[in-house]
C-alpha positions in Angstrom: 0.0 0.0 0.0 1.2 3.5 -0.8 0.1 6.0 1.9 0.4 9.7 2.2 0.9 10.7 5.8 0.0 14.3 6.3 1.8 15.9 9.3 4.2 13.1 9.0 7.2 15.2 10.2 5.4 15.9 13.5 5.3 13.9 16.7 2.7 11.1 16.2 2.7 11.4 12.4 6.5 10.6 12.2 6.0 7.6 14.5 3.3 6.4 12.1 5.2 7.0 8.9 8.2 5.1 10.3 5.9 2.2 11.4 4.5 1.9 7.9 7.9 2.1 6.2 9.3 -0.6 8.6 6.3 -2.8 7.7 7.1 -2.5 4.0 4.5 0.0 2.9 5.4 2.9 0.6 5.1 6.2 2.4 5.2 9.8 1.4 5.0 12.6 3.9 3.2 15.9 3.3 4.1 18.5 6.0 3.9 22.2 6.2 6.9 22.2 8.6 5.4 24.8 10.9 7.0 25.0 14.4 6.2 21.4 15.4 7.2 19.8 12.1 10.8 18.6 12.1 12.5 16.6 9.3 14.9 15.2 11.9 12.0 13.1 13.2 12.3 11.0 10.0 16.1 10.5 10.1 17.3 7.1 9.2 14.3 6.3 7.0 14.0 6.7 3.2 10.7 8.5 3.3 10.1 11.3 0.8 9.1 14.6 2.4 6.9 17.0 0.4 6.8 20.5 2.0 3.3 21.8 1.6 0.0 22.7 3.3 -3.0 20.4 3.4 -5.2 23.4 2.7 -3.4 23.8 -0.7 -5.1 21.4 -3.3 -2.0 21.5 -5.6 0.3 20.5 -2.8 -2.0 17.7 -1.8 -2.3 16.4 -5.4 1.5 16.5 -5.8 2.2 14.6 -2.7 -0.7 12.1 -3.1 0.1 11.1 -6.7 -0.1 7.3 -6.9 -1.3 6.8 -3.3 -3.9 4.4 -2.2 -4.7 6.0 1.1 -4.3 9.2 3.1 -3.9 9.3 6.9 -4.3 12.8 8.2 -2.2 13.8 11.2 -1.8 17.4 10.0 -3.3 19.7 12.6 -2.8 22.6 14.8 -3.0 20.7 18.1 -2.2 22.8 21.2 -5.1 24.0 23.3 -3.2 27.0 24.7 -2.3 28.1 21.2 -5.9 27.7 20.0 -7.0 30.1 22.7 -4.5 32.7 21.4 -5.1 32.2 17.6 -8.2 30.1 16.8 -8.3 31.0 13.2 -5.2 29.0 12.4 -6.9 25.9 13.8 -10.0 26.4 11.7 -7.9 26.8 8.5 -5.9 23.6 9.1 -8.2 21.3 11.0 -11.5 22.1 9.2 -10.7 23.6 5.8 -7.5 21.4 5.4 -9.5 18.3 6.1 -12.0 19.4 3.5 -9.3 19.7 0.8 -8.0 16.2 1.7 -11.4 14.7 1.5 -12.0 16.3 -1.9 -8.9 14.6 -3.1 -9.9 11.3 -1.6 -13.3 11.6 -3.2 -12.0 12.4 -6.7 -9.4 9.6 -6.7 -11.3 7.0 -4.7 -8.7 6.8 -1.9 -8.9 5.2 1.6 -8.9 8.0 4.2 -8.3 8.0 8.0 -8.8 11.1 10.1 -6.7 11.2 13.2 -8.8 13.0 15.8 -8.8 13.3 19.6 -10.7 12.3 22.7 -11.1 16.0 23.5 -14.1 16.2 21.1 -16.2 14.4 23.7 -15.7 17.2 26.2 -15.5 17.1 30.0 -16.7 13.8 31.5 -17.9 13.0 35.0 -16.1 10.4 37.1 -17.1 6.9 36.2 -18.1 7.7 32.7 -16.1 6.8 29.5 -17.1 8.1 26.1 -18.1 5.6 23.4 -18.0 6.3 19.7 -21.7 6.9 19.4 -21.7 9.6 22.1 -22.4 13.2 21.1 -19.4 15.5 20.7 -19.2 18.5 23.0 -15.9 20.2 22.5 -14.8 22.8 25.0 -11.8 24.6 23.4 -11.1 26.2 20.0 -8.7 23.3 19.4 -11.2 20.5 20.1 -14.0 22.4 18.3 -11.8 22.6 15.2 -11.0 18.8 15.4 -14.8 18.1 15.9 -15.4 20.2 12.7 -12.9 18.0 10.8 -14.6 14.9 12.1 -18.0 16.1 10.9 -16.6 16.8 7.5 -15.4 13.2 7.3 -18.8 11.8 8.3 -20.5 14.1 5.8 -18.2 12.9 2.9 -18.9 9.3 3.8 -22.7 9.9 3.8 -22.9 12.2 0.8 -20.1 11.0 -1.5 -19.5 7.5 -0.3 -15.8 8.2 0.6 -14.1 5.3 2.3 -13.2 7.2 5.4 -12.8 6.3 9.1 -11.9 8.3 12.2 -9.6 7.5 15.1 -9.9 9.4 18.4 -6.8 9.1 20.5 -6.0 9.9 24.1 -3.1 12.1 25.4 0.0 10.7 23.6 3.5 10.8 24.9 6.9 9.4 23.7 10.1 10.4 21.9 10.1 13.2 19.4 7.3 15.2 20.9 7.7 19.0 20.5 8.3 20.3 24.1 5.1 22.1 24.6 2.8 19.3 25.9 2.8 18.1 29.5 5.2 15.2 29.3 7.7 16.7 26.9 7.6 20.2 28.4 7.9 19.1 32.0 10.6 16.5 31.3 12.8 19.0 29.4 12.2 21.7 32.0 13.0 19.3 34.9 16.2 18.3 33.1 17.2 21.9 32.8 16.2 22.8 36.4 13.4 25.1 35.1 9.9 25.6 36.8 7.1 23.1 36.0 4.0 25.3 35.6 1.1 23.2 36.8 -2.4 24.5 35.8 -4.6 24.9 38.8 -4.6 22.1 41.3 -3.1 19.7 38.8 -5.9 17.2 39.4 -7.2 17.2 35.8 -7.5 13.5 34.7 -6.3 12.3 31.3 -5.7 9.0 29.6 -2.1 8.5 28.5 -1.0 6.3 25.6 2.5 5.8 24.2 2.9 6.9 20.6 3.7 3.4 19.4 0.5 2.0 20.9 -1.5 4.9 19.4 0.0 4.3 16.0 -0.8 0.6 16.2 -4.4 1.5 16.7 -4.5 3.9 13.8 -2.8 1.3 11.6 -5.5 -1.1 12.4 -8.2 1.5 11.6 -6.5 2.1 8.3 -6.6 -1.6 7.3 -9.8 -2.8 9.0 -11.9 0.3 9.8 -15.4 0.6 8.2 -16.5 3.6 6.2 -18.0 6.1 8.6 -16.5 4.1 11.5 -15.2 5.9 14.6 -12.6 4.1 16.8 -11.4 5.3 20.2 -7.7 4.7 21.0 -7.5 5.0 24.8 -4.8 4.8 27.4 -4.3 4.6 31.2 -6.1 7.3 33.3 -3.9 9.4 35.6 -4.1 12.8 37.3 -1.8 15.3 35.8 -0.1 15.9 39.1 0.7 12.2 39.4 2.3 12.3 36.0 4.3 15.4 37.0 5.5 13.8 40.2 6.6 10.7 38.3 8.6 13.0 35.9 10.3 14.7 38.9 11.3 11.3 40.3 12.6 10.0 37.0 14.7 13.0 36.3 15.9 13.4 39.9 14.7 17.0 39.9 13.7 18.9 43.0 10.0 19.1 43.9 10.6 22.8 44.4 10.4 23.2 40.6 6.7 22.4 40.8 4.8 25.7 40.6 1.0 25.9 40.6 -0.2 28.7 38.2 -3.4 30.2 37.0 -5.5 27.5 35.2 -6.2 27.5 31.5 -9.6 29.1 30.6 -12.3 26.5 30.1 -10.0 23.7 31.2 -11.7 20.3 31.1 -11.3 18.3 34.2 -11.5 14.8 32.8 -11.3 12.8 29.5 -12.0 9.1 29.3 -12.7 6.9 26.3 -13.9 3.3 25.9 -11.7 1.4 23.4 -13.7 -1.8 23.3 -14.6 -1.3 19.7 -10.9 -1.2 18.6 -9.9 -4.0 20.9 -12.6 -6.2 19.2 -10.4 -5.8 16.0 -7.4 -7.2 17.9 -5.7 -4.0 19.2 -4.1 -3.9 22.6 -1.6 -1.6 24.3 2.0 -2.9 24.6 3.3 -0.1 26.8 2.5 0.0 30.5 2.4 3.7 31.5 5.1 3.3 34.1 7.5 1.7 31.7 6.5 4.0 28.8 7.1 7.1 30.8 10.4 5.9 32.0 11.5 5.1 28.4 10.3 8.6 27.3 12.1 10.5 30.0 15.3 8.5 29.4 15.1 9.4 25.7 14.8 13.1 26.4 17.8 12.8 28.9 19.8 11.2 26.1 18.7 13.4 23.2 19.4 16.9 24.2 20.8 17.3 20.7 17.2 17.0 19.5 15.3 19.2 21.8 17.7 21.9 23.0 17.8 23.7 19.6 14.0 23.7 19.6 13.7 25.6 22.9 14.7 29.0 21.5 13.3 31.4 18.9 9.6 30.9 18.3 9.3 28.4 21.1 10.8 30.8 23.6 8.5 33.6 22.5 5.4 31.4 23.0 6.6 30.0 26.3 7.2 33.5 27.7 3.8 34.7 26.5 2.1 31.7 28.0 3.9 31.3 31.3 6.0 34.3 32.2 3.2 36.2 34.0 1.8 33.1 35.5 5.3 32.3 37.0 5.9 35.8 38.1 8.9 36.2 35.7 
């Protein structure tokens, strides 16, 4: 199978592209190479990289020539950034998805939309979202992802496009741009910098290793039904528990932990039921304790990868987001 992986120079997309290439599939990556896209994520693999925007039909057509399938990881994906600049998220996550679906429709391609558990919104303790539940996104980011999901379902219903949706939990692992909780707090801890914890830190999330997440998406690509939605869940933990584990693994002082003003509209809990995907044979290989240890060790060993990132645009965003909260 020849697959175009959009956003394939990003975090999860690069893991997926390398997984397919290792399995013998032919892969081409289309990536805009915005701040989170990094060609180094594909080093060691002979994977063609086309630099382009999924919202550009010509770039999509050029990269997808001869492909059998599109798997769409390309997205603006950080909630904090969506609060500051929601328009960028709508352009990529909604309009870009539309452009990809148009190409899939015209060329009769298999299509998988990589979405998020955040579209289900805030859940009460004891509840886990199933695929048939309504979507109630809370942030501009999750609303843009929900908009992309609805485009997919509309193209299946109206045009008969062979498309499915995966909705994944919070993903961690090597090669994650250091703005998300695990990657940010790990690199900050290694540098002796503050760990800015939103509110009381008791927000609950499911955590899944990138390799397990990609295995689930791969299964959806090969066995998912048209119009099918598949949750790809992880192990539920309080954020503060994850942070304390990072402190222990890095040997950093607990004095680095700083509670700061919470994010506006911050959801308290996400939880998804993955029974539907497990019925196809998927199961997680990474226990959270071992997966987090492996990830922290990778960042400790790969300063050459993340230290150059934590400057320039990254530093400007970090200061805008956290300086006032940290009293800097």
